KEDRENSE-180759 format. One record per atom (N, C-alpha, C): residue in one letter; x, y, z; atom name. Coordinates in steps of 0.1 Angstrom, whole numbers, plus 2048, in hexadecimal, padded with zeros to 3 digits. Example, Ala and Ser with C-alpha at 12.3 -4.5 7.8 and 13.67 -1.06 7.14 Angstrom:
residues 2
KOLDREN / A / 884 / 7C7 / 84E / N
KOLDREN / A / 87B / 7D3 / 84E / CA
KOLDREN / A / 884 / 7DF / 84E / C
KOLDREN / S / 880 / 7EA / 847 / N
KOLDREN / S / 889 / 7F5 / 847 / CA
KOLDREN / S / 881 / 800 / 84F / C
//
This chain:
residues 49
KOLDREN / M / 9F4 / 4A8 / 17B / N
KOLDREN / M / 9FB / 4A1 / 185 / CA
KOLDREN / M / A07 / 4A8 / 18A / C
KOLDREN / R / A0D / 4B0 / 182 / N
KOLDREN / R / A19 / 4B8 / 186 / CA
KOLDREN / R / A16 / 4C1 / 192 / C
KOLDREN / L / A0A / 4C7 / 191 / N
KOLDREN / L / A06 / 4D0 / 19C / CA
KOLDREN / L / A03 / 4C8 / 1A9 / C
KOLDREN / V / 9FD / 4BC / 1A8 / N
KOLDREN / V / 9FB / 4B4 / 1B3 / CA
KOLDREN / V / A08 / 4B0 / 1BA / C
KOLDREN / N / A12 / 4AD / 1B1 / N
KOLDREN / N / A1F / 4A9 / 1B6 / CA
KOLDREN / N / A26 / 4B5 / 1BD / C
KOLDREN / R / A22 / 4C1 / 1B9 / N
KOLDREN / R / A28 / 4CD / 1C0 / CA
KOLDREN / R / A21 / 4CF / 1CD / C
KOLDREN / G / A17 / 4C8 / 1D0 / N
KOLDREN / G / A10 / 4C9 / 1DD / CA
KOLDREN / G / A04 / 4D2 / 1DE / C
KOLDREN / L / 9FF / 4D6 / 1D2 / N
KOLDREN / L / 9F4 / 4DF / 1D2 / CA
KOLDREN / L / 9E7 / 4D8 / 1D5 / C
KOLDREN / T / 9DD / 4DF / 1DB / N
KOLDREN / T / 9D0 / 4D9 / 1DE / CA
KOLDREN / T / 9C7 / 4DA / 1D2 / C
KOLDREN / P / 9BC / 4D3 / 1D1 / N
KOLDREN / P / 9B3 / 4D4 / 1C6 / CA
KOLDREN / P / 9AF / 4E3 / 1C3 / C
KOLDREN / R / 9AC / 4EA / 1CD / N
KOLDREN / R / 9A8 / 4F8 / 1CC / CA
KOLDREN / R / 9B3 / 501 / 1C6 / C
KOLDREN / E / 9BF / 4FF / 1CB / N
KOLDREN / E / 9CB / 506 / 1C5 / CA
KOLDREN / E / 9CD / 503 / 1B7 / C
KOLDREN / I / 9CC / 4F6 / 1B3 / N
KOLDREN / I / 9CE / 4F2 / 1A5 / CA
KOLDREN / I / 9C3 / 4F9 / 19D / C
KOLDREN / A / 9B7 / 4F9 / 1A1 / N
KOLDREN / A / 9AC / 4FF / 199 / CA
KOLDREN / A / 9AE / 50E / 197 / C
KOLDREN / E / 9B3 / 514 / 1A1 / N
KOLDREN / E / 9B6 / 523 / 1A0 / CA
KOLDREN / E / 9C1 / 526 / 196 / C
KOLDREN / E / 9CB / 51D / 196 / N
KOLDREN / E / 9D7 / 51F / 18E / CA
KOLDREN / E / 9D5 / 51B / 17F / C
KOLDREN / L / 9CD / 511 / 17C / N
KOLDREN / L / 9CC / 50B / 16F / CA
KOLDREN / L / 9C3 / 514 / 166 / C
KOLDREN / T / 9C8 / 516 / 15A / N
KOLDREN / T / 9C0 / 51D / 14F / CA
KOLDREN / T / 9C2 / 515 / 142 / C
KOLDREN / L / 9B9 / 516 / 139 / N
KOLDREN / L / 9BA / 510 / 12C / CA
KOLDREN / L / 9C3 / 519 / 123 / C
KOLDREN / P / 9CA / 513 / 11A / N
KOLDREN / P / 9D2 / 51A / 110 / CA
KOLDREN / P / 9C8 / 522 / 107 / C
KOLDREN / P / 9CC / 52D / 101 / N
KOLDREN / P / 9C3 / 535 / 0F9 / CA
KOLDREN / P / 9BC / 52D / 0EE / C
KOLDREN / A / 9C4 / 524 / 0E7 / N
KOLDREN / A / 9BF / 51C / 0DC / CA
KOLDREN / A / 9B3 / 513 / 0E1 / C
KOLDREN / L / 9B4 / 50D / 0ED / N
KOLDREN / L / 9AA / 505 / 0F2 / CA
KOLDREN / L / 99E / 50D / 0F7 / C
KOLDREN / D / 9A1 / 519 / 0FD / N
KOLDREN / D / 997 / 521 / 103 / CA
KOLDREN / D / 98D / 526 / 0F8 / C
KOLDREN / R / 992 / 527 / 0EC / N
KOLDREN / R / 989 / 52C / 0E1 / CA
KOLDREN / R / 980 / 521 / 0DB / C
KOLDREN / Q / 983 / 514 / 0DE / N
KOLDREN / Q / 97B / 509 / 0D9 / CA
KOLDREN / Q / 96E / 508 / 0E0 / C
KOLDREN / C / 963 / 505 / 0D9 / N
KOLDREN / C / 956 / 503 / 0DF / CA
KOLDREN / C / 956 / 4F7 / 0E7 / C
KOLDREN / A / 95D / 4EC / 0E3 / N
KOLDREN / A / 95D / 4DF / 0EA / CA
KOLDREN / A / 963 / 4E0 / 0F7 / C
KOLDREN / S / 96C / 4EA / 0FA / N
KOLDREN / S / 973 / 4EA / 107 / CA
KOLDREN / S / 96C / 4F4 / 111 / C
KOLDREN / R / 960 / 4F9 / 10D / N
KOLDREN / R / 959 / 502 / 117 / CA
KOLDREN / R / 952 / 4F9 / 121 / C
KOLDREN / G / 950 / 4FE / 12D / N
KOLDREN / G / 94A / 4F7 / 137 / CA
KOLDREN / G / 93A / 4F6 / 136 / C
KOLDREN / Y / 935 / 4EA / 133 / N
KOLDREN / Y / 927 / 4E8 / 132 / CA
KOLDREN / Y / 922 / 4E3 / 140 / C
KOLDREN / C / 929 / 4DB / 147 / N
KOLDREN / C / 925 / 4D6 / 153 / CA
KOLDREN / C / 92D / 4DB / 15F / C
KOLDREN / G / 933 / 4E6 / 15D / N
KOLDREN / G / 93B / 4EC / 168 / CA
KOLDREN / G / 946 / 4F5 / 162 / C
KOLDREN / S / 94C / 4FD / 16B / N
KOLDREN / S / 957 / 505 / 167 / CA
KOLDREN / S / 964 / 4FD / 167 / C
KOLDREN / L / 96E / 503 / 161 / N
KOLDREN / L / 97B / 4FC / 161 / CA
KOLDREN / L / 980 / 4F9 / 16F / C
KOLDREN / S / 97E / 502 / 178 / N
KOLDREN / S / 983 / 4FF / 186 / CA
KOLDREN / S / 97B / 4F3 / 18C / C
KOLDREN / H / 96E / 4F2 / 189 / N
KOLDREN / H / 966 / 4E7 / 18E / CA
KOLDREN / H / 96B / 4DA / 188 / C
KOLDREN / N / 96E / 4DA / 17B / N
KOLDREN / N / 972 / 4CE / 174 / CA
KOLDREN / N / 980 / 4CA / 179 / C
KOLDREN / V / 989 / 4D3 / 17C / N
KOLDREN / V / 996 / 4D0 / 181 / CA
KOLDREN / V / 995 / 4C9 / 18E / C
KOLDREN / K / 98D / 4CE / 197 / N
KOLDREN / K / 98B / 4C7 / 1A4 / CA
KOLDREN / K / 985 / 4B9 / 1A2 / C
KOLDREN / S / 97C / 4B8 / 199 / N
KOLDREN / S / 976 / 4AB / 196 / CA
KOLDREN / S / 980 / 4A1 / 191 / C
KOLDREN / V / 989 / 4A5 / 188 / N
KOLDREN / V / 993 / 49C / 183 / CA
KOLDREN / V / 99C / 498 / 18F / C
KOLDREN / H / 9A0 / 4A1 / 197 / N
KOLDREN / H / 9A9 / 49F / 1A3 / CA
KOLDREN / H / 9A2 / 494 / 1AC / C
KOLDREN / Q / 995 / 496 / 1AF / N
KOLDREN / Q / 98E / 48C / 1B7 / CA
KOLDREN / Q / 98E / 47E / 1B1 / C
KOLDREN / H / 98B / 47E / 1A4 / N
KOLDREN / H / 98A / 471 / 19C / CA
KOLDREN / H / 998 / 46A / 19C / C
KOLDREN / C / 9A3 / 471 / 19A / N
KOLDREN / C / 9B0 / 46B / 199 / CA
KOLDREN / C / 9B6 / 467 / 1A6 / C
KOLDREN / L / 9B4 / 470 / 1B0 / N
KOLDREN / L / 9BA / 46E / 1BD / CA
KOLDREN / L / 9B1 / 46B / 1C9 / C
KOLDREN / G / 9A4 / 46B / 1C6 / N
KOLDREN / G / 999 / 469 / 1CF / CA
KOLDREN / G / 99A / 462 / 1DB / C
//
C-alpha cells in the first residue's frame, strides 16, 4: 500500500517489487499460477478494484 500511496500504477509497482532472498529461495513462494508481477497486479485489483 505504501507504493500505491506514492502514486505508482499497478504496472510500476510490479516492476519495482521483488521478494527478499530468504523468501525467494522458498518453494512455497514460487509462482505456480503466475509470475510475481502478475500476482502483484492481481492483489492491486482485488484491494482497490
